[in-house]
N, C-alpha and C positions, 0 to 999 in steps of 0.2 A: 630261363628258357634253356632247353637242351642244347648242349654244345655238340660238336662233331666228334665222331661220326654219328649219324642218326638215320632212322628209316624215313625216307621221303615218300615213297609210294609203292603200292602193290598193283600189279597188272595181272589179269587172268585171261586165258584163252582156252576155249573148248571144254570148259568145266561146267558141271551142273550148277545152275543158279548164277553162274559167273562166266557167261559165254565170251564176251569181249569187253571187259571193264577195266578202268584205271581208277584206283582209289588213292587219293592223296592224303597223307597223314599230317596232322598238325604237329609242330615241334614239341608242344607241351602235352596235349591230350587229344585222343581221337576216340569217339564213341560210335558203335554200330548199332542202329536200332532198326526194327522191322518186325513183321509178323512171324509167327512160328513157321518154320520151314522155308524161310526166305533166303537162308544161306549165311547167317551171321556166324554160327559155330564153324562153318566150313572155312571162314577166313582164318580163325585160330588154327584149324587143322593145316591149312596151307602154309602158314608161317612156321609151324612146327616141322612140316615136311622139308621146307627150305633149310631150316637151321640144323635139324638133327637127322634127316633122312628117314627112309621108310623102315629101316631095321629097328630103330628106336621109337617109331611112331606109335602113339596111342590117341585115338580120337577124343576130342573134347566133349563129345556127346555120349556119355556112358548109358543114359537112360534109353536112348533110341536103338542102341545096338552098335555093332561094329560098323565102321565106315572105312573099309580098306581103300587105298589110293586108286586102284583100278576101277572102283565103282564111282569115283568122282568125275570121271571123264564122260562127256556127252557122247551118246551113241548115234552115229550118223545113219545107221540102218543098212549100210552097204557091207561088202565083204572086206576083210582086212582089219587092221588095228586102228582104232581111233586114238587121237593124241590130245593131251592137255598140257598147258604150261601155267606156272605161277612164277612171276618174276618180281623181285624186290629191288628197288633202287635205293642204294645207300649213299647219302650225301656225305662225302668224306671231308669236304671243306666247302666254303660258300660257292655254289654253282659248279661243283665238281662231283661226279657221280660214277660209281661202279654198280654193276648189276649182278645179282646172284639169283639163282632160280632153281626150279625143279621141273623135270620133264616126266610126264605120267603117260603110260600106255594103258589102254583098256584091256590088254591081254597079259599084263604083268603086275604082280603085287609090289614089285620093287620100283622105286623111282630113280632117276638119274639127276644128280645135282650138276650145276654148271656155273661158271663165272663168265661174264661178258665185260670186256674192257676195250678201250679205244686203241686200235692198232695191233700190230703183230710184233712189236719190238720186245723180245724176251731176253735181251742182253742184261738189263737191270732186273735181276730176280727179286730185289727187295721191295719193289713198288709197282702196284698195278697202275695202268694208264687210265685216267679218268676221262669221262665224257663231260662236255660242257652243258648238257641237258640230260634229264632222265629219259630212259627208253620207255616207250608206251606199247600198247597192243598193236597200234598201227605199224610201228617199227618192226615188230616180229611178224606181222602178217605180210608186210612188204618183202622181207627177207625170205619167208617161207614160199610166197608166190613166185618170186624171182628164181628160187632154187628149183621149183617144179617146172618152170618154163625152160630153164637151161638144159 
């Protein structure tokens, strides 16, 4: 079985075929199956965006045509910029998680990468502060909703 660190889960928000989903990865092997057009290749694209960013991004689906990041975001139909997130929980040791991800805007071809850790102590630059549980869509929705209310 895969030792640490390992990919624990992928969560998506506001993306085509992946509105608000949490995908948990098996430590040994994870398969994605589904009908054509259901969003399987997009999972590979999201992982690539998280790891290498939009500057080095090449869509996994060459035959269908380009899939730039800004076209992955669900369009709300209103005015302004629509947003999408892909977050990856990395289990660094048993039940200890850091979160890395990418933020995608419908009005920009470039994505913004980020890291989420527990706390704001930046005194120890050598180690990220891990969470005791992975973050999920609900965690990001809660923070986003609270931010809009404040």
